[in-house]
C-alpha positions, 0 to 999 in steps of 0.5 A: 859271377856268383853273386852281386858282391862282386865288383861292378868292373870285371875284371878288376883293373890290373888283374892279368887273367891270361894266365891261370892261378892256383886259387882261381884254377882251384875254384874251377875245379869246385865249380865257383865262378871266381875264374876265367877262361885260362883256369878253366882251361887248366882245370879241365886239362888237368881233370882230362888226365887225372881219373877222379880230379874234381871228385879229390878237389871236393874232398879236400874242401870237406876234410878242411871242414871236419879238420875245423870242426875238430879244432874249434870243437874238441880241441879248443881253437878259436884262432885260425890262420888259413894259408893258401886260403884260395877263393870263397866257397861254401863252408869257409873257415870262419863259418866253419868255426863260428858254428861251434865257436862265435868267437872265433877269429880267422886270418885268411892269406893268399898270394892272389889279389883276387882273393883280397877283393873276393874276401874283403867284399863277403867280409865286409863289416867282419871285425874278427875276420881279415883276408891278406895278401901275402906270400905264404913262401914268407912266413916272417911278413905273414907272421908280422902282418899288421892284419894278422897280428890285430886278430892272432895272438901267437901267445895263445893257441892257434890253428896254422892251417896249409890245407891244400898248399904244400904241395906248392912248396918246392922241396928246398923252401918247404922244410924251413918255411913249414918250420918258421910257421911250427915255431911261432905257434904256442904250446896247444896250437895245430897244424892242419896239413892236407897235400898231394901224395905220392904212393907210387899210384901213376895219377898222383905224379902226373897230377904234380907234373901237370901243375909243375908245368902250368903253375911252376910249382907242384910235388907230391909227397910221400906219407912219410914226407908229409908226416916229418913236416908236422916236426915235434908236434903230436898227431891226432888220430887217426895220423896222416892217412888219405883225406876220405879217411880223416875222421870220416862222417860215415863209414869209408872202406880203406880198401875201396876208396876212389881214384880221385880219394887216392890223390891226397892225405890229411893230417892234424898235429897238436904242439906239446905244452 
């Protein structure tokens, strides 16, 4: 339990803690406190089989921060929709964005009810941020949710984020789902994606297998496949690359990446005006 903003009854009534969830298992990988035994067991099991998995989870958070800095700074975006946002942790989307633009508005969306519970507690009194419980696989529901439309004006440029989320969308639905979100964005908007990648390394495919078997969802995609989800949006430099190579804060040798740095890729693209 990381702080006193959690409810007095823990776990919350009606919350099934016997099975792991994506958000809570990811929280366990990051060393957070909003998880339960089943989530930690999954995280530890995956780490035992996938070299560098915890490092990869941390890299995904780092690239999220760098991506938001680009969006809120250089790209001038002041409204964000964070799909599959996961549980609150250090340097959340609204915190990073507001360091550059204090007026930034953020809508967090996640299917896990614990995300809503924790987010509401942390964001109490923040009228420019909301947490919505919804299924990312249902774009019409998400895009028309009153809490989302209260904050996000889709007639203006916005950033839509699928950070660590694309690999949980099955091949049958991922294309139409991401396309629906792209179509809803105004010209000048940006799409931010990070995903488990398949470049032929056994660890990448093993991670996809483990997530499918334990969470029923998990697909590694080739760099070309990830790039296709950006549609006709224009990729910003350096394109779709390993997360550690997407505008790193310091020097990174592309020929000497660790196993954890080879598990995921990231990219941001802009909708043409």
